[in-house]
PDB file of N, H, CA, C and O in Angstrom:
ATOM      1  N   MET A   1      53.841-109.164  88.629  1.00  0.00           N
ATOM      2  CA  MET A   1      53.627-107.269  88.295  1.00  0.00           C
ATOM      3  C   MET A   1      52.687-107.201  87.049  1.00  0.00           C
ATOM      4  O   MET A   1      53.053-107.481  85.907  1.00  0.00           O
ATOM      5  N   LYS A   2      51.539-106.830  87.374  1.00  0.00           N
ATOM      6  H   LYS A   2      51.242-106.603  88.301  1.00  0.00           H
ATOM      7  CA  LYS A   2      50.508-107.077  86.760  1.00  0.00           C
ATOM      8  C   LYS A   2      49.899-106.222  84.912  1.00  0.00           C
ATOM      9  O   LYS A   2      49.020-106.496  84.094  1.00  0.00           O
ATOM     10  N   PHE A   3      51.319-104.822  85.061  1.00  0.00           N
ATOM     11  H   PHE A   3      52.032-104.600  85.726  1.00  0.00           H
ATOM     12  CA  PHE A   3      51.568-103.835  83.967  1.00  0.00           C
ATOM     13  C   PHE A   3      53.033-103.592  84.085  1.00  0.00           C
ATOM     14  O   PHE A   3      53.789-103.679  85.052  1.00  0.00           O
ATOM     15  N   GLU A   4      53.281-103.179  82.525  1.00  0.00           N
ATOM     16  H   GLU A   4      52.667-103.108  81.739  1.00  0.00           H
ATOM     17  CA  GLU A   4      54.099-103.240  82.774  1.00  0.00           C
ATOM     18  C   GLU A   4      54.657-101.795  81.767  1.00  0.00           C
ATOM     19  O   GLU A   4      54.005-101.765  80.723  1.00  0.00           O
ATOM     20  N   LYS A   5      55.931-100.364  81.880  1.00  0.00           N
ATOM     21  H   LYS A   5      56.462-100.388  82.727  1.00  0.00           H
ATOM     22  CA  LYS A   5      55.823 -99.677  81.347  1.00  0.00           C
ATOM     23  C   LYS A   5      55.069 -99.215  79.994  1.00  0.00           C
ATOM     24  O   LYS A   5      55.722 -99.919  79.223  1.00  0.00           O
ATOM     25  N   ASP A   6      54.449 -98.751  79.425  1.00  0.00           N
ATOM     26  H   ASP A   6      53.919 -98.179  80.051  1.00  0.00           H
ATOM     27  CA  ASP A   6      54.122 -98.171  78.447  1.00  0.00           C
ATOM     28  C   ASP A   6      52.954 -98.918  78.014  1.00  0.00           C
ATOM     29  O   ASP A   6      52.486 -98.671  76.903  1.00  0.00           O
ATOM     30  N   ASP A   7      52.291-100.032  78.953  1.00  0.00           N
ATOM     31  H   ASP A   7      52.672-100.232  79.856  1.00  0.00           H
ATOM     32  CA  ASP A   7      51.425-100.144  78.825  1.00  0.00           C
ATOM     33  C   ASP A   7      50.016 -99.030  79.185  1.00  0.00           C
ATOM     34  O   ASP A   7      50.021 -98.192  80.087  1.00  0.00           O
ATOM     35  N   TRP A   8      48.665 -99.343  78.052  1.00  0.00           N
ATOM     36  H   TRP A   8      48.661-100.024  77.319  1.00  0.00           H
ATOM     37  CA  TRP A   8      47.796 -98.321  78.209  1.00  0.00           C
ATOM     38  C   TRP A   8      46.722 -98.500  79.322  1.00  0.00           C
ATOM     39  O   TRP A   8      46.140 -99.407  78.727  1.00  0.00           O
ATOM     40  N   VAL A   9      45.918 -98.342  80.588  1.00  0.00           N
ATOM     41  H   VAL A   9      46.391 -97.605  81.071  1.00  0.00           H
ATOM     42  CA  VAL A   9      45.082 -98.880  80.931  1.00  0.00           C
ATOM     43  C   VAL A   9      44.042 -97.944  81.354  1.00  0.00           C
ATOM     44  O   VAL A   9      44.185 -96.843  80.821  1.00  0.00           O
ATOM     45  N   ARG A  10      43.122 -98.023  82.079  1.00  0.00           N
ATOM     46  H   ARG A  10      43.005 -98.917  82.511  1.00  0.00           H
ATOM     47  CA  ARG A  10      41.782 -97.782  82.294  1.00  0.00           C
ATOM     48  C   ARG A  10      41.402 -97.824  83.920  1.00  0.00           C
ATOM     49  O   ARG A  10      41.220 -98.911  84.469  1.00  0.00           O
ATOM     50  N   SER A  11      41.338 -97.070  84.358  1.00  0.00           N
ATOM     51  H   SER A  11      41.486 -96.188  83.911  1.00  0.00           H
ATOM     52  CA  SER A  11      41.164 -96.530  86.280  1.00  0.00           C
ATOM     53  C   SER A  11      40.055 -96.898  86.220  1.00  0.00           C
ATOM     54  O   SER A  11      39.472 -96.673  85.159  1.00  0.00           O
ATOM     55  N   ALA A  12      39.085 -97.821  87.647  1.00  0.00           N
ATOM     56  H   ALA A  12      39.559 -98.003  88.508  1.00  0.00           H
ATOM     57  CA  ALA A  12      37.893 -97.773  88.113  1.00  0.00           C
ATOM     58  C   ALA A  12      38.317 -96.020  88.885  1.00  0.00           C
ATOM     59  O   ALA A  12      39.311 -95.340  89.142  1.00  0.00           O
ATOM     60  N   ARG A  13      36.757 -95.948  88.996  1.00  0.00           N
ATOM     61  H   ARG A  13      35.950 -96.500  88.788  1.00  0.00           H
ATOM     62  CA  ARG A  13      36.407 -95.025  90.033  1.00  0.00           C
ATOM     63  C   ARG A  13      36.042 -95.628  91.487  1.00  0.00           C
ATOM     64  O   ARG A  13      35.051 -96.151  91.996  1.00  0.00           O
ATOM     65  N   VAL A  14      37.227 -95.319  91.855  1.00  0.00           N
ATOM     66  H   VAL A  14      38.032 -94.894  91.442  1.00  0.00           H
ATOM     67  CA  VAL A  14      36.789 -95.327  93.829  1.00  0.00           C
ATOM     68  C   VAL A  14      37.263 -93.922  94.107  1.00  0.00           C
ATOM     69  O   VAL A  14      38.259 -93.241  93.860  1.00  0.00           O
ATOM     70  N   GLY A  15      35.898 -93.765  94.847  1.00  0.00           N
ATOM     71  H   GLY A  15      35.089 -94.318  95.048  1.00  0.00           H
ATOM     72  CA  GLY A  15      35.454 -92.712  95.695  1.00  0.00           C
ATOM     73  C   GLY A  15      35.194 -91.739  94.966  1.00  0.00           C
ATOM     74  O   GLY A  15      34.459 -91.853  93.985  1.00  0.00           O
ATOM     75  N   ALA A  16      35.884 -90.353  95.404  1.00  0.00           N
ATOM     76  H   ALA A  16      36.481 -90.260  96.201  1.00  0.00           H
ATOM     77  CA  ALA A  16      35.879 -89.798  95.099  1.00  0.00           C
ATOM     78  C   ALA A  16      36.821 -89.076  93.023  1.00  0.00           C
ATOM     79  O   ALA A  16      36.668 -88.033  92.386  1.00  0.00           O
ATOM     80  N   LYS A  17      37.530 -90.140  92.809  1.00  0.00           N
ATOM     81  H   LYS A  17      37.654 -90.987  93.327  1.00  0.00           H
ATOM     82  CA  LYS A  17      38.573 -90.448  92.384  1.00  0.00           C
ATOM     83  C   LYS A  17      37.692 -90.764  90.424  1.00  0.00           C
ATOM     84  O   LYS A  17      36.771 -91.462  90.000  1.00  0.00           O
ATOM     85  N   GLY A  18      38.629 -89.827  89.847  1.00  0.00           N
ATOM     86  H   GLY A  18      39.377 -89.261  90.191  1.00  0.00           H
ATOM     87  CA  GLY A  18      37.347 -90.271  88.396  1.00  0.00           C
ATOM     88  C   GLY A  18      37.778 -91.615  87.809  1.00  0.00           C
ATOM     89  O   GLY A  18      38.206 -92.500  88.550  1.00  0.00           O
ATOM     90  N   SER A  19      37.699 -91.736  86.833  1.00  0.00           N
ATOM     91  H   SER A  19      37.351 -91.017  86.231  1.00  0.00           H
ATOM     92  CA  SER A  19      38.287 -92.889  85.599  1.00  0.00           C
ATOM     93  C   SER A  19      38.865 -92.548  84.607  1.00  0.00           C
ATOM     94  O   SER A  19      38.168 -92.090  83.702  1.00  0.00           O
ATOM     95  N   PHE A  20      39.803 -92.607  84.480  1.00  0.00           N
ATOM     96  H   PHE A  20      40.369 -92.980  85.216  1.00  0.00           H
ATOM     97  CA  PHE A  20      40.760 -91.773  83.135  1.00  0.00           C
ATOM     98  C   PHE A  20      41.050 -92.739  82.472  1.00  0.00           C
ATOM     99  O   PHE A  20      41.060 -93.725  83.209  1.00  0.00           O
ATOM    100  N   VAL A  21      41.314 -93.008  81.380  1.00  0.00           N
ATOM    101  H   VAL A  21      41.305 -92.208  80.781  1.00  0.00           H
ATOM    102  CA  VAL A  21      42.359 -93.497  80.831  1.00  0.00           C
ATOM    103  C   VAL A  21      43.781 -93.159  80.103  1.00  0.00           C
ATOM    104  O   VAL A  21      43.856 -92.203  79.332  1.00  0.00           O
ATOM    105  N   GLY A  22      45.106 -94.143  80.437  1.00  0.00           N
ATOM    106  H   GLY A  22      45.045 -94.920  81.063  1.00  0.00           H
ATOM    107  CA  GLY A  22      46.409 -93.275  80.097  1.00  0.00           C
ATOM    108  C   GLY A  22      47.427 -94.278  80.199  1.00  0.00           C
ATOM    109  O   GLY A  22      47.432 -95.387  80.733  1.00  0.00           O
ATOM    110  N   GLN A  23      48.440 -93.514  79.450  1.00  0.00           N
ATOM    111  H   GLN A  23      48.436 -92.613  79.016  1.00  0.00           H
ATOM    112  CA  GLN A  23      49.186 -94.466  80.024  1.00  0.00           C
ATOM    113  C   GLN A  23      50.548 -95.222  81.212  1.00  0.00           C
ATOM    114  O   GLN A  23      51.345 -94.373  81.613  1.00  0.00           O
ATOM    115  N   VAL A  24      50.737 -96.351  81.612  1.00  0.00           N
ATOM    116  H   VAL A  24      50.090 -97.040  81.287  1.00  0.00           H
ATOM    117  CA  VAL A  24      52.090 -96.481  82.702  1.00  0.00           C
ATOM    118  C   VAL A  24      53.154 -95.786  82.168  1.00  0.00           C
ATOM    119  O   VAL A  24      53.375 -95.767  80.957  1.00  0.00           O
ATOM    120  N   LYS A  25      54.096 -94.986  83.310  1.00  0.00           N
ATOM    121  H   LYS A  25      53.917 -95.001  84.293  1.00  0.00           H
ATOM    122  CA  LYS A  25      55.154 -94.836  82.881  1.00  0.00           C
ATOM    123  C   LYS A  25      56.357 -95.057  84.165  1.00  0.00           C
ATOM    124  O   LYS A  25      57.554 -94.791  84.061  1.00  0.00           O
ATOM    125  N   GLU A  26      55.798 -95.506  85.134  1.00  0.00           N
ATOM    126  H   GLU A  26      54.826 -95.722  85.219  1.00  0.00           H
ATOM    127  CA  GLU A  26      56.433 -95.864  85.826  1.00  0.00           C
ATOM    128  C   GLU A  26      56.099 -97.250  87.108  1.00  0.00           C
ATOM    129  O   GLU A  26      55.267 -97.191  88.013  1.00  0.00           O
ATOM    130  N   VAL A  27      56.949 -98.300  86.826  1.00  0.00           N
ATOM    131  H   VAL A  27      57.625 -98.348  86.090  1.00  0.00           H
ATOM    132  CA  VAL A  27      55.964 -99.452  88.062  1.00  0.00           C
ATOM    133  C   VAL A  27      57.299 -99.092  89.453  1.00  0.00           C
ATOM    134  O   VAL A  27      58.498 -99.344  89.335  1.00  0.00           O
ATOM    135  N   LEU A  28      56.458 -98.301  90.992  1.00  0.00           N
ATOM    136  H   LEU A  28      55.484 -98.096  91.088  1.00  0.00           H
ATOM    137  CA  LEU A  28      57.190 -98.759  91.848  1.00  0.00           C
ATOM    138  C   LEU A  28      57.112-100.213  92.538  1.00  0.00           C
ATOM    139  O   LEU A  28      56.820-101.256  91.954  1.00  0.00           O
ATOM    140  N   ASP A  29      57.466-100.052  94.042  1.00  0.00           N
ATOM    141  H   ASP A  29      57.703 -99.205  94.516  1.00  0.00           H
ATOM    142  CA  ASP A  29      57.470-101.283  94.695  1.00  0.00           C
ATOM    143  C   ASP A  29      55.819-101.558  95.000  1.00  0.00           C
ATOM    144  O   ASP A  29      54.815-100.854  95.105  1.00  0.00           O
ATOM    145  N   GLY A  30      56.141-103.002  95.080  1.00  0.00           N
ATOM    146  H   GLY A  30      56.956-103.575  94.994  1.00  0.00           H
ATOM    147  CA  GLY A  30      54.510-103.318  95.259  1.00  0.00           C
ATOM    148  C   GLY A  30      53.879-103.463  93.766  1.00  0.00           C
ATOM    149  O   GLY A  30      54.229-103.982  92.706  1.00  0.00           O
ATOM    150  N   ASP A  31      52.573-102.604  94.332  1.00  0.00           N
ATOM    151  H   ASP A  31      52.289-102.183  95.193  1.00  0.00           H
ATOM    152  CA  ASP A  31      51.273-103.266  92.595  1.00  0.00           C
ATOM    153  C   ASP A  31      51.313-101.545  93.058  1.00  0.00           C
ATOM    154  O   ASP A  31      50.234-101.200  93.541  1.00  0.00           O
ATOM    155  N   GLU A  32      52.301-100.487  92.997  1.00  0.00           N
ATOM    156  H   GLU A  32      53.178-100.767  92.605  1.00  0.00           H
ATOM    157  CA  GLU A  32      51.749 -99.542  92.385  1.00  0.00           C
ATOM    158  C   GLU A  32      52.000 -98.662  91.138  1.00  0.00           C
ATOM    159  O   GLU A  32      53.176 -98.309  91.046  1.00  0.00           O
ATOM    160  N   TYR A  33      51.348 -98.310  90.356  1.00  0.00           N
ATOM    161  H   TYR A  33      50.393 -98.597  90.430  1.00  0.00           H
ATOM    162  CA  TYR A  33      51.635 -97.690  89.244  1.00  0.00           C
ATOM    163  C   TYR A  33      51.972 -95.961  89.448  1.00  0.00           C
ATOM    164  O   TYR A  33      51.694 -95.201  90.375  1.00  0.00           O
ATOM    165  N   VAL A  34      52.599 -95.766  88.310  1.00  0.00           N
ATOM    166  H   VAL A  34      52.825 -96.384  87.557  1.00  0.00           H
ATOM    167  CA  VAL A  34      52.695 -94.206  87.987  1.00  0.00           C
ATOM    168  C   VAL A  34      52.256 -93.823  86.472  1.00  0.00           C
ATOM    169  O   VAL A  34      53.230 -93.858  85.720  1.00  0.00           O
ATOM    170  N   VAL A  35      51.040 -93.465  85.829  1.00  0.00           N
ATOM    171  H   VAL A  35      50.249 -93.436  86.440  1.00  0.00           H
ATOM    172  CA  VAL A  35      49.739 -93.266  84.915  1.00  0.00           C
ATOM    173  C   VAL A  35      49.783 -92.122  84.451  1.00  0.00           C
ATOM    174  O   VAL A  35      49.277 -91.242  85.148  1.00  0.00           O
ATOM    175  N   ARG A  36      50.188 -91.862  83.573  1.00  0.00           N
ATOM    176  H   ARG A  36      50.598 -92.577  83.006  1.00  0.00           H
ATOM    177  CA  ARG A  36      50.273 -90.460  82.734  1.00  0.00           C
ATOM    178  C   ARG A  36      48.747 -90.419  81.825  1.00  0.00           C
ATOM    179  O   ARG A  36      48.527 -91.360  81.063  1.00  0.00           O
ATOM    180  N   ASP A  37      47.977 -89.572  81.918  1.00  0.00           N
ATOM    181  H   ASP A  37      48.156 -88.807  82.537  1.00  0.00           H
ATOM    182  CA  ASP A  37      46.522 -89.092  81.408  1.00  0.00           C
ATOM    183  C   ASP A  37      46.540 -88.483  80.290  1.00  0.00           C
ATOM    184  O   ASP A  37      47.717 -88.601  79.950  1.00  0.00           O
ATOM    185  N   ASP A  38      45.978 -87.869  79.437  1.00  0.00           N
ATOM    186  H   ASP A  38      45.022 -87.774  79.714  1.00  0.00           H
ATOM    187  CA  ASP A  38      45.729 -87.380  78.022  1.00  0.00           C
ATOM    188  C   ASP A  38      46.418 -85.828  78.440  1.00  0.00           C
ATOM    189  O   ASP A  38      47.284 -85.240  77.793  1.00  0.00           O
ATOM    190  N   ASP A  39      45.688 -85.310  79.854  1.00  0.00           N
ATOM    191  H   ASP A  39      44.984 -85.787  80.379  1.00  0.00           H
ATOM    192  CA  ASP A  39      46.426 -84.142  80.227  1.00  0.00           C
ATOM    193  C   ASP A  39      47.880 -84.040  80.436  1.00  0.00           C
ATOM    194  O   ASP A  39      48.416 -82.973  80.736  1.00  0.00           O
ATOM    195  N   ARG A  40      48.712 -85.479  80.231  1.00  0.00           N
ATOM    196  H   ARG A  40      48.276 -86.345  79.987  1.00  0.00           H
ATOM    197  CA  ARG A  40      49.508 -85.125  80.753  1.00  0.00           C
ATOM    198  C   ARG A  40      49.721 -84.910  82.791  1.00  0.00           C
ATOM    199  O   ARG A  40      50.630 -84.398  83.445  1.00  0.00           O
ATOM    200  N   LYS A  41      48.961 -85.300  83.037  1.00  0.00           N
ATOM    201  H   LYS A  41      48.223 -85.716  82.506  1.00  0.00           H
ATOM    202  CA  LYS A  41      48.572 -85.378  84.998  1.00  0.00           C
ATOM    203  C   LYS A  41      49.217 -86.469  84.899  1.00  0.00           C
ATOM    204  O   LYS A  41      49.002 -87.212  83.941  1.00  0.00           O
ATOM    205  N   ARG A  42      49.931 -86.715  85.649  1.00  0.00           N
ATOM    206  H   ARG A  42      50.106 -86.112  86.427  1.00  0.00           H
ATOM    207  CA  ARG A  42      50.220 -88.317  86.546  1.00  0.00           C
ATOM    208  C   ARG A  42      49.865 -88.821  87.579  1.00  0.00           C
ATOM    209  O   ARG A  42      49.971 -88.219  88.648  1.00  0.00           O
ATOM    210  N   TRP A  43      49.665 -89.307  87.540  1.00  0.00           N
ATOM    211  H   TRP A  43      49.579 -89.797  86.673  1.00  0.00           H
ATOM    212  CA  TRP A  43      48.155 -89.864  88.840  1.00  0.00           C
ATOM    213  C   TRP A  43      49.445 -91.461  89.487  1.00  0.00           C
ATOM    214  O   TRP A  43      50.373 -91.927  88.826  1.00  0.00           O
ATOM    215  N   LEU A  44      48.873 -92.026  91.299  1.00  0.00           N
ATOM    216  H   LEU A  44      48.118 -91.647  91.836  1.00  0.00           H
ATOM    217  CA  LEU A  44      49.365 -93.099  91.135  1.00  0.00           C
ATOM    218  C   LEU A  44      48.170 -93.512  91.732  1.00  0.00           C
ATOM    219  O   LEU A  44      47.374 -92.923  92.463  1.00  0.00           O
ATOM    220  N   ARG A  45      48.227 -95.332  90.996  1.00  0.00           N
ATOM    221  H   ARG A  45      48.874 -95.811  90.403  1.00  0.00           H
ATOM    222  CA  ARG A  45      47.509 -96.226  91.003  1.00  0.00           C
ATOM    223  C   ARG A  45      47.593 -97.334  91.801  1.00  0.00           C
ATOM    224  O   ARG A  45      48.761 -97.722  91.820  1.00  0.00           O
ATOM    225  N   LYS A  46      46.827 -98.056  92.509  1.00  0.00           N
ATOM    226  H   LYS A  46      45.878 -97.741  92.494  1.00  0.00           H
ATOM    227  CA  LYS A  46      47.181 -99.648  92.849  1.00  0.00           C
ATOM    228  C   LYS A  46      46.988-100.192  91.367  1.00  0.00           C
ATOM    229  O   LYS A  46      46.540 -99.535  90.427  1.00  0.00           O
ATOM    230  N   GLY A  47      47.418-101.545  91.335  1.00  0.00           N
ATOM    231  H   GLY A  47      47.782-102.078  92.099  1.00  0.00           H
ATOM    232  CA  GLY A  47      47.127-102.224  90.713  1.00  0.00           C
ATOM    233  C   GLY A  47      45.722-103.176  90.109  1.00  0.00           C
ATOM    234  O   GLY A  47      45.476-103.855  89.112  1.00  0.00           O
ATOM    235  N   SER A  48      44.907-102.698  91.546  1.00  0.00           N
ATOM    236  H   SER A  48      45.106-102.146  92.356  1.00  0.00           H
ATOM    237  CA  SER A  48      43.407-103.838  92.410  1.00  0.00           C
ATOM    238  C   SER A  48      43.222-102.114  91.450  1.00  0.00           C
ATOM    239  O   SER A  48      43.007-102.758  90.423  1.00  0.00           O
ATOM    240  N   GLU A  49      43.157-101.061  91.103  1.00  0.00           N
ATOM    241  H   GLU A  49      43.332-100.538  91.937  1.00  0.00           H
ATOM    242  CA  GLU A  49      42.120 -99.588  90.484  1.00  0.00           C
ATOM    243  C   GLU A  49      42.462 -99.704  89.118  1.00  0.00           C
ATOM    244  O   GLU A  49      42.431 -98.586  88.604  1.00  0.00           O
ATOM    245  N   LEU A  50      42.880-100.881  88.051  1.00  0.00           N
ATOM    246  H   LEU A  50      42.906-101.789  88.470  1.00  0.00           H
ATOM    247  CA  LEU A  50      43.582-100.692  86.333  1.00  0.00           C
ATOM    248  C   LEU A  50      43.257-101.965  86.413  1.00  0.00           C
ATOM    249  O   LEU A  50      43.371-102.748  87.356  1.00  0.00           O
ATOM    250  N   ILE A  51      42.697-102.165  84.976  1.00  0.00           N
ATOM    251  H   ILE A  51      42.604-101.530  84.209  1.00  0.00           H
ATOM    252  CA  ILE A  51      42.592-102.923  84.070  1.00  0.00           C
ATOM    253  C   ILE A  51      42.990-102.291  82.368  1.00  0.00           C
ATOM    254  O   ILE A  51      42.645-101.200  81.912  1.00  0.00           O
ATOM    255  N   ARG A  52      43.800-103.359  81.676  1.00  0.00           N
ATOM    256  H   ARG A  52      44.080-104.245  82.045  1.00  0.00           H
ATOM    257  CA  ARG A  52      44.350-103.076  80.429  1.00  0.00           C
ATOM    258  C   ARG A  52      43.241-102.256  79.814  1.00  0.00           C
ATOM    259  O   ARG A  52      42.129-102.222  80.343  1.00  0.00           O
ATOM    260  N   ALA A  53      43.506-101.628  78.764  1.00  0.00           N
ATOM    261  H   ALA A  53      44.409-101.655  78.334  1.00  0.00           H
ATOM    262  CA  ALA A  53      43.142-100.524  77.508  1.00  0.00           C
ATOM    263  C   ALA A  53      43.515-100.283  76.514  1.00  0.00           C
ATOM    264  O   ALA A  53      44.703-100.323  76.192  1.00  0.00           O
ATOM    265  N   ASN A  54      42.439 -99.928  75.683  1.00  0.00           N
ATOM    266  H   ASN A  54      41.474 -99.896  75.944  1.00  0.00           H
ATOM    267  CA  ASN A  54      42.240 -99.768  74.201  1.00  0.00           C
ATOM    268  C   ASN A  54      42.221 -98.769  73.921  1.00  0.00           C
ATOM    269  O   ASN A  54      41.172 -98.401  73.392  1.00  0.00           O
ATOM    270  N   PRO A  55      43.847 -97.254  74.171  1.00  0.00           N
ATOM    271  CA  PRO A  55      43.740 -96.203  73.898  1.00  0.00           C
ATOM    272  C   PRO A  55      42.683 -95.456  73.258  1.00  0.00           C
ATOM    273  O   PRO A  55      41.869 -94.713  73.806  1.00  0.00           O
ATOM    274  N   LYS A  56      42.794 -95.747  72.006  1.00  0.00           N
ATOM    275  H   LYS A  56      43.455 -96.351  71.560  1.00  0.00           H
ATOM    276  CA  LYS A  56      41.891 -94.657  70.494  1.00  0.00           C
ATOM    277  C   LYS A  56      40.100 -95.592  71.560  1.00  0.00           C
ATOM    278  O   LYS A  56      39.406 -94.707  72.060  1.00  0.00           O
ATOM    279  N   ALA A  57      39.587 -96.921  71.791  1.00  0.00           N
ATOM    280  H   ALA A  57      40.151 -97.640  71.385  1.00  0.00           H
ATOM    281  CA  ALA A  57      38.463 -96.786  72.019  1.00  0.00           C
ATOM    282  C   ALA A  57      37.928 -96.815  73.332  1.00  0.00           C
ATOM    283  O   ALA A  57      36.744 -96.915  73.652  1.00  0.00           O
ATOM    284  N   ASP A  58      39.104 -96.699  74.185  1.00  0.00           N
ATOM    285  H   ASP A  58      40.067 -96.618  73.925  1.00  0.00           H
ATOM    286  CA  ASP A  58      38.110 -95.882  75.685  1.00  0.00           C
ATOM    287  C   ASP A  58      38.012 -94.696  75.449  1.00  0.00           C
ATOM    288  O   ASP A  58      37.069 -93.976  75.777  1.00  0.00           O
ATOM    289  N   ASN A  59      39.600 -94.183  74.476  1.00  0.00           N
ATOM    290  H   ASN A  59      40.366 -94.768  74.210  1.00  0.00           H
ATOM    291  CA  ASN A  59      39.170 -92.503  75.102  1.00  0.00           C
ATOM    292  C   ASN A  59      38.103 -91.485  74.346  1.00  0.00           C
ATOM    293  O   ASN A  59      37.708 -90.372  74.694  1.00  0.00           O
ATOM    294  N   ASP A  60      37.672 -92.569  72.770  1.00  0.00           N
ATOM    295  H   ASP A  60      37.993 -93.473  72.488  1.00  0.00           H
ATOM    296  CA  ASP A  60      36.854 -91.965  72.650  1.00  0.00           C
ATOM    297  C   ASP A  60      35.084 -92.354  73.251  1.00  0.00           C
ATOM    298  O   ASP A  60      34.087 -91.641  73.146  1.00  0.00           O
ATOM    299  N   ASN A  61      35.195 -93.506  73.774  1.00  0.00           N
ATOM    300  H   ASN A  61      36.006 -94.085  73.860  1.00  0.00           H
ATOM    301  CA  ASN A  61      34.048 -94.071  74.788  1.00  0.00           C
ATOM    302  C   ASN A  61      34.520 -92.851  75.611  1.00  0.00           C
ATOM    303  O   ASN A  61      33.972 -91.796  75.288  1.00  0.00           O
ATOM    304  N   GLU A  62      35.462 -92.779  76.648  1.00  0.00           N
ATOM    305  H   GLU A  62      35.907 -93.635  76.911  1.00  0.00           H
ATOM    306  CA  GLU A  62      35.011 -91.339  77.646  1.00  0.00           C
ATOM    307  C   GLU A  62      34.913 -90.046  77.337  1.00  0.00           C
ATOM    308  O   GLU A  62      34.787 -89.192  78.215  1.00  0.00           O
ATOM    309  N   ARG A  63      34.968 -89.728  75.899  1.00  0.00           N
ATOM    310  H   ARG A  63      35.070 -90.422  75.186  1.00  0.00           H
ATOM    311  CA  ARG A  63      34.645 -88.183  75.789  1.00  0.00           C
ATOM    312  C   ARG A  63      33.242 -88.943  75.118  1.00  0.00           C
ATOM    313  O   ARG A  63      33.182 -89.112  76.336  1.00  0.00           O
ATOM    314  N   ALA A  64      32.424 -89.377  74.645  1.00  0.00           N
ATOM    315  H   ALA A  64      32.473 -89.240  73.656  1.00  0.00           H
ATOM    316  CA  ALA A  64      31.215 -89.560  74.426  1.00  0.00           C
ATOM    317  C   ALA A  64      30.253 -89.421  75.643  1.00  0.00           C
ATOM    318  O   ALA A  64      29.079 -89.056  75.574  1.00  0.00           O
ATOM    319  N   ASP A  65      30.997 -89.801  76.872  1.00  0.00           N
ATOM    320  H   ASP A  65      31.950 -90.098  76.928  1.00  0.00           H
ATOM    321  CA  ASP A  65      30.181 -89.807  77.941  1.00  0.00           C
ATOM    322  C   ASP A  65      30.330 -88.358  78.414  1.00  0.00           C
ATOM    323  O   ASP A  65      29.317 -87.805  78.844  1.00  0.00           O
ATOM    324  N   GLN A  66      32.099 -87.331  78.362  1.00  0.00           N
ATOM    325  H   GLN A  66      32.921 -87.780  78.013  1.00  0.00           H
ATOM    326  CA  GLN A  66      31.405 -86.904  78.872  1.00  0.00           C
ATOM    327  C   GLN A  66      30.878 -85.829  77.722  1.00  0.00           C
ATOM    328  O   GLN A  66      31.316 -84.772  78.175  1.00  0.00           O
ATOM    329  N   ARG A  67      30.438 -85.620  76.939  1.00  0.00           N
ATOM    330  H   ARG A  67      30.082 -86.478  76.570  1.00  0.00           H
ATOM    331  CA  ARG A  67      29.724 -84.994  76.326  1.00  0.00           C
ATOM    332  C   ARG A  67      28.095 -85.392  76.861  1.00  0.00           C
ATOM    333  O   ARG A  67      27.239 -84.657  77.353  1.00  0.00           O
ATOM    334  N   ALA A  68      28.073 -86.475  76.627  1.00  0.00           N
ATOM    335  H   ALA A  68      28.768 -87.072  76.228  1.00  0.00           H
ATOM    336  CA  ALA A  68      26.253 -86.932  77.213  1.00  0.00           C
ATOM    337  C   ALA A  68      25.863 -86.123  78.497  1.00  0.00           C
ATOM    338  O   ALA A  68      24.764 -85.612  78.713  1.00  0.00           O
ATOM    339  N   ARG A  69      27.283 -86.093  79.545  1.00  0.00           N
ATOM    340  H   ARG A  69      28.176 -86.508  79.370  1.00  0.00           H
ATOM    341  CA  ARG A  69      27.270 -85.707  80.791  1.00  0.00           C
ATOM    342  C   ARG A  69      26.761 -84.376  80.567  1.00  0.00           C
ATOM    343  O   ARG A  69      25.716 -84.114  81.162  1.00  0.00           O
ATOM    344  N   MET A  70      27.416 -83.213  79.626  1.00  0.00           N
ATOM    345  H   MET A  70      28.265 -83.426  79.142  1.00  0.00           H
ATOM    346  CA  MET A  70      27.616 -81.734  79.594  1.00  0.00           C
ATOM    347  C   MET A  70      25.847 -81.327  78.708  1.00  0.00           C
ATOM    348  O   MET A  70      25.334 -80.215  78.587  1.00  0.00           O
ATOM    349  N   GLN A  71      25.351 -82.548  78.278  1.00  0.00           N
ATOM    350  H   GLN A  71      25.768 -83.451  78.376  1.00  0.00           H
ATOM    351  CA  GLN A  71      24.169 -82.152  77.118  1.00  0.00           C
ATOM    352  C   GLN A  71      23.297 -82.677  78.812  1.00  0.00           C
ATOM    353  O   GLN A  71      22.197 -82.194  79.081  1.00  0.00           O
ATOM    354  N   HIS A  72      23.802 -83.409  79.516  1.00  0.00           N
ATOM    355  H   HIS A  72      24.695 -83.802  79.297  1.00  0.00           H
ATOM    356  CA  HIS A  72      22.580 -83.821  80.314  1.00  0.00           C
ATOM    357  C   HIS A  72      22.556 -82.269  81.357  1.00  0.00           C
ATOM    358  O   HIS A  72      21.554 -82.192  82.067  1.00  0.00           O
ATOM    359  N   TRP A  73      23.435 -81.241  81.459  1.00  0.00           N
ATOM    360  H   TRP A  73      24.249 -81.304  80.882  1.00  0.00           H
ATOM    361  CA  TRP A  73      23.828 -80.376  82.603  1.00  0.00           C
ATOM    362  C   TRP A  73      22.844 -79.060  81.671  1.00  0.00           C
ATOM    363  O   TRP A  73      21.841 -78.532  82.152  1.00  0.00           O
ATOM    364  N   ARG A  74      23.312 -78.787  80.534  1.00  0.00           N
ATOM    365  H   ARG A  74      24.127 -79.216  80.143  1.00  0.00           H
ATOM    366  CA  ARG A  74      22.166 -77.875  79.397  1.00  0.00           C
ATOM    367  C   ARG A  74      21.122 -77.638  79.688  1.00  0.00           C
ATOM    368  O   ARG A  74      20.660 -76.499  79.614  1.00  0.00           O
ATOM    369  N   LEU A  75      20.216 -79.054  80.256  1.00  0.00           N
ATOM    370  H   LEU A  75      20.591 -79.979  80.315  1.00  0.00           H
ATOM    371  CA  LEU A  75      19.232 -79.065  79.889  1.00  0.00           C
ATOM    372  C   LEU A  75      18.051 -77.885  80.975  1.00  0.00           C
ATOM    373  O   LEU A  75      16.859 -77.774  80.690  1.00  0.00           O
TER     374      LEU A  75
END
């Protein structure tokens, strides 16, 4: 088991799946995890799609990235 319940993780961008920071809420059989993000949405991810995260720093960086993308679209 790579992660335990309540660990903070960052998901990798895989195809159309976006990246996010969330908290592991359930550990399923094998290497699958139910992760809850800031919007309280639940996501099913494999362990290979997750890395450990610092929730405060990663969320701040993600918000800065989102602001930069929005500025780009406003030009």
